[in-house]
N, C-alpha and C positions, 0 to 999 in steps of 0.2 A: 784236641779230641781224645777221648779215652780209648784205650786199647781194647780190641774185641778178640774173642776167642779165635775167630777166623784169621786174625792177623798175628797169631802167636805160633811159634815153632815148637814142636815137641822134641826135636832132636837138636843136638849141638850143631851149629852151622859149620860147614867145612872151611878150611883155610885156603882152598884152591879157588881162584877167581871164577873160572868158568862153572865149576860145580856150585859155588855159592850163588852165582847168577841164576842157575837152573832152579835151585831151591827157592830163591826169592820169587822167581817168575811164577812158580806154582802157587805160591801163597797170595800174591797180589792179583793174579789173573781173574779170580771171581769178582773182584771189585771194579774192574776196568769199565764195564758197561755202565755201572751206576755213576761213577765219576764223569764219564764222557757225557752221559745224558744230562746231568745237572750242570756241567761246566765248573763244578766245584774243584778247587785245588785238592789233589790227592794226598792230603796231609798224613793220613793214617798209613798209607803205603810207604811214604817217604820215611816216616818214623820207624817203621818196621826195618827198612834198609839201614837206618842209622843204628838201631839196637843190635843188629847182627853184623856190624862191621863193614857194610858195603860202602859207606861214605869214606872209609879209609882204604879203599881198594888200591889206590895208586900212591898212597903215602909210602915213602921208603921204609924198609924194614927196620933201619936203625932208629926210627922214630916210633916204631910199634905198629906200622901199617902192614899191608899185605905185599907191598912192593911190586904190584903189577905195572909192567911197562905198557907202551902204546899197543903192542900186538895183543897182549892179554886183555887190555881194556876194550879194544875193538871186538874181540870175540865175546867177552862178557856182556857188553852192551847189546850186541845183536841177540844174544840169548835172553837177556832180561826183557827186551822189547817184545819178545814173543808172549810174555805175560801181560804187559801193559806198556805200549810204546810211549805214551805220554809221561809216565813215571820214569822210564829209562832216559828219555830225552832231558827231562828236567834235572835229575840227579847227575846225569852225564855232564852237564855244564860245570858242575863243581869238580867232578873227577878229572875232566880233561885239563882244567887249570892246574890241578895238583900234579898230574902226569907231566905236563910241560915243564913245570918248575923242578920236578924230581930229575928229569933228564938233563936239563940245562938251567940251573938256577940263575935268575936275573933279579929277583926281589932282594931287598936288603936282608941280611941274615936274621936279624931279630924278627922281622915280619914272617919270613919263610918258616922259621922254627915255631913261631906262635901259631900260625895257621895249621901247619902239619900236626902239631901236638894236639890242637883243639879238635881236628878231624878224627883223631884216634880216641881222645878222651870222651868226647860227647857227640861225635858225628857232625861237627860244625861244617857248615856249607859256605862255599864261596862262588861268586860269579862275577863276570865282567859286565858292566852296563855301559854301553857306548852309543846305541842308536837313540835318535831324538826325533820329535815330531816333524821338524823342518828339515834337518840334515838327512834324516834317514839313517841308513847304515854307513859307518865310516869306510866300509869296503868300497863304496862308490866315491870316496873322496869327500872333502869338506872339513870345516873347522867347527867343533862343537860350540853350541851356545851356552852350555854349562860352564860355569866359571869357578876358578879357585882364586880367592883373594887372600894374600898374606895377612896373618894376624899373629903377632908374638912369635912363638917358635913353631907355629903350624899354619893351617889354612882353613878358610871357611868355603865350603862347597855349596853352590846354589845352581839349580837347573832342573830340567825335566827329561827323564830317560824313559824309553819305551822298550818293550820286549824283554823285561827283566825276569827271566825264568827263575822259579823258586822264590820270587819276591816275598811271599809271606813268611819264609823261614830262613832267609839269608842271614848269616852271621858276619861275613866279611864281604865287602862290595868294592870291586875294582872299578873305579870311576874315571872315565875319560873327560878331561876338562881343559879349557883354555885358561892359562895363567894370566891374571891381571896384575902384573908387576912391572908393566912397561915393555915387556917383551912379546906378549901374545903367543908365547910358546904353547904347544899342546903337550899335556902330561897325563899320566895315570897316577891315581892316588888310591891307597887302600883305606877305606872308611869302614869302621866297625858300626854295627847297627846301634842306634841310640837316638838321642834327641836331634831334631832337625831333619828327620827322614820320614816321609809320609808315603803310603801306598795308595794309589788310585786304582781301584778295582775295575780295570778297563778291559781285561782279557775275556772276550766272548767270541771264540774263533770257530771256524768250520772244522779245523784239524787240531790235533793235540790239545784238546780242550782242558785237560786237567793239569797243565804245567804251571799254572799260577803266574803266567808271564805278563803281569800287570805293569803299569807305569810306576816309576818311582820318582817322587818329587823331593829334591834336596833344598832345604830352606836354611842355609847357613850351617849345614852339618859340619862337625869338627873333624878335621884330619890332622892328627897330632904330629909331633916330631918323628921323623923317620918314616912318614907315611908315603913319601914320594917314591913311586916305583920306577918311573921312566920319564924322560923329558926330551922333546924334539922341537926344533925350530920350525916355524911356519905352520901351515895347515896340514890336514891329512892327505895322503896320497891314495888315489883310487887304486883298488886292487886290479892287477892285470896291466898296469901302465908303468913301464920302466924303459930307460933308454937302450940298454943292452941286456942280453941274457934273458932267461925265463924268470918272470916275476915270482916272488915267494907268495904262496898261500899257506896259511897255518895248518900243518898236518894234524896237530893235536886237536884242532877243532874239526876240520873237514872229515877226517876218517872216522872218529868215534860217532859223530853225528850221522854220517852216512850209514854206519852200521845199524843204527836204530831203525832207520827206514827199511833197511834190508830185513831186519828182524820182524818188522810189521808185515812185510810181504811173505816171509816164511810162515808166519802164523796163518795168513790167508791161504797159502798153499796147503798147509796141514789141514785146515778146515775143509778145503775142497776135496782133498784126498779122502778124508773121513766120510764126507757126504757121498762120494762116488762109490766107496766100498759098501755103504749101508743102504743106498737107495736102489730099490728093485722095482721099477715101473711094471705094473701088471701086464701091459702090452708087450713088454720086452722079455719078462720072465727071467731076468738075470741082472746082477748088479751093474750099474753104470761103469764101474771100474773095468769091466770086460769089453766095453765098447771102444773100438779102435780110435775113433776121433777124440773121445775123452782122454784116453791114454796118451795120445799124441799131444794134446793140449797141455796136460800136466807134465809130460816129459819136456816140453819146451820151457815150461816154467822152471823145472829143475835145472835145465841147462843155463838159463839166465841167472838164477840164484847162485849157482856154482861159479859161473864166470865172474860175476861181480864180487863174490866172496873171495875168490883167488886173488883178484886185483887188490882188494882191501887188505887182506892178510899179508900178502907179499910186500905191498908198499909200506904197511905199518912196520913190518920186520926190518926193512931197509932203513927207514927213518930212525927206528930205535937203535939199530946197530951203529948209525953215525952220530947218535946223540944230538940230533938236530942239524948236523952239517949235511947239506944237500947239494948235489950237482944238478945240472940242467935236466938230465934224464929223470932223476928222481922227482924233481919239481913238477915236470910234465905229468908223471904218473900219478901224482897226488890229484891233479885236476881230473885226469881220466878216471881214476878209481871212484872219486866222489860222483862224477857224472854217471858212470855206469851203475853204481849202486842206487842212486836216486831215481834214475829213469827206468832201470830194470824193475825196481820195486813197483812202479806204477803199472807196467805192462803185466807183471806177474799177478797183481791183484785184479786187474781187469779180466785176465783170462780165467782166473779162479771164479770170478763172479759169473762168467758165461757158463762154466761147468755147472754151477749150482742153480742158475736160473733166477726166477723172480724172488725166491726165498732169500737170495743174497741181499736184497734191498731192505729187509726187515730192520727197523730201528732197534738198536741194542745188540744186534748180531755182530760177530767178529768180522765178517766180510764188509758189512756196511761201514763199520768203524775204520777198518783198514783202508777202505776206498778213500775216505776223507783224509785220514792221517798221512798216507804216503804222498799226497799232493804237497805237503809241507816241505818235503825234501828238496824240491826245486828252488825254494826261496832262501835256503841257507847258502852262504858263500863257500866256495866260488860258484856263482850262478852259471847257467849253461852258456849264456852269451859271452861271459868273460872267458870261459873255457874255450869256446870256439875262437875267440880273438887271439888267445895265447897260442893255441895250436896252429892257427893260420899263420901267425908271425913266425913260428918255428919252421913250418913247411916252406915258406917262401923266402925267409931271411937268414936261415942258418948257414 
């Protein structure tokens, strides 16, 4: 798509993550309703973020990026989501992969450097594709039907992946597959976009409609030498099931994703506050903002937003300080922070809609969009039932 004037910045973008997120949110916000209504992938908004360095937010400074750690990423993603939550969620999938690798590198160095440098040079995007039509999410356990067959000094990848956010624009794809070399090990491969990869435009969702989370079909896609990222024996292990201790859930995924939903709720709160300040019913003769029940409702919203925000921020700081090393207390807090953010986001939006009344249901409005979007937070891992299971085990078995 061509660049529009509305998607151009007149000022030089800041080099501070939160300030950059605020700038970008202002520019992408006017387009959120259009993308949401059509269900079209928000390509122009993503390209704006790329042009202004947001795609390199979490790339280490030694590679030319902004060097944002997990804490700064969480804050920036919450703020960006106040402009367009779907855009924040989609580009966040790339940013969180880079943040995790920056904190604790596990990819082979040539791949690590190639991806980091590409993110800086051209805003290259990366995402992991793991879910499948039959298996569902690997967080629930299971072995992928996608296969990697050895060929020469590389692998041929074939299979069907779902929920591939950013699918139309991904440059690097982290693919979960079962190795067919007699072992049936499960591995991850970094596949570059090219022949043998097809997008099935399947994404037509109630929430987060502009993320481009289509299916990706791999038909003998080539994964070259050095593309193997990790390898494990046997099938996948369901999240929340371990013999001892608190099971690990990925904080680099859970916390930035939860922040997006909190940002969507903060946008709804802002809309409700603006409405209450400006709405003067003739029978009342004063703004709704002076009505005690309205004030109490929006005060409760503020309490829930701040409580969830404190948990997210504090947990992100602690994870970052330990560079991924986590004790049981920190692992538990990751579950709780994600649960609080995603559930509080829903209750905040619901109350905001009660303040605004019937007008909140208007198609294309910020509240109607937020009402749908925040429901998606419940479906990202760790899901609420897994969090409850983990916390119950801690309460009764510690």
